Structures are given as structure tokens and as C-alpha cells.
C-alpha positions, 0 to 999 in steps of 0.5 A, a space after each residue: 497502542 500503535 504498532 510499527 511495521 516496516 515497509 519497502 520504500 516502493 510500498 511506502 511511496 505508493 501508500 503516500 500517493 494513495 493517501 494524497 489521492 484520498 485527501 484530494 477526494 475527501 477535500 480534507 487530510 487523510 493520514 497514512 493510518 487512515 489510508 491503510 484503514 480505508 484500503 482494508 475496508 474497501 478490500 473487505 467490502 469488495 470481497 463480501 461479493 461472492 463472485 469477486 471473492 472467488 475470482 480473487 481467490 483463483 487469481 491469487 492461487 494461480 499467481 506466482 507470489 514471492 515469499 516475504 523475504 523475496 518481496 523485501 529484496 525485490 520490491 525495495 528498489 527505490 534509490 537511496 534518498 539523496 541529500 537535498 541542497 538548501 536553496 538560499 
């Protein structure tokens, strides 16, 4: 059964953009769920390389990562969607 997650607007919009790019590359529709699956597959394939995994691990450990609460406050910067006017 599918599980729902809540994403900040900026992350959601980025996911849509990546989905559109993948659809263009594949020349067929790629859903948001397929996009997440493909991105996690790419992530796992990349990190199977020991050198890439070590570099990523060091960069991640050295970065100033926000807490999940800070992330949700800071990264949801997209302005509320304005109602669209209907064109006759």
C-alpha cells in the first residue's frame, strides 16, 4: 500500500522538474513515484563505488546539516500559490 509523505514546496517542485527531465530522456512519462525510485537507485549505484561512498560520507559528516525541523522551516520558501485567472 502506498505511503504518503509531506514535502516542502521547493523539494516537491524540484522533484517535478527532475521527473520532467527523466520523461524527456526516456521519451515516455515518468511519474513522481518512478522518479523517487530512479533517484534512490542512482544514489545506491553511485555509492556502491567505495571511493564515491567515502567522499560522500566525509562531505556529509563535515557539512552543517539542519535538523528535520529546521529543514521544514527553512526550505519551504515557495510563495503560496496565487489563484489563476480564467481566460475566456
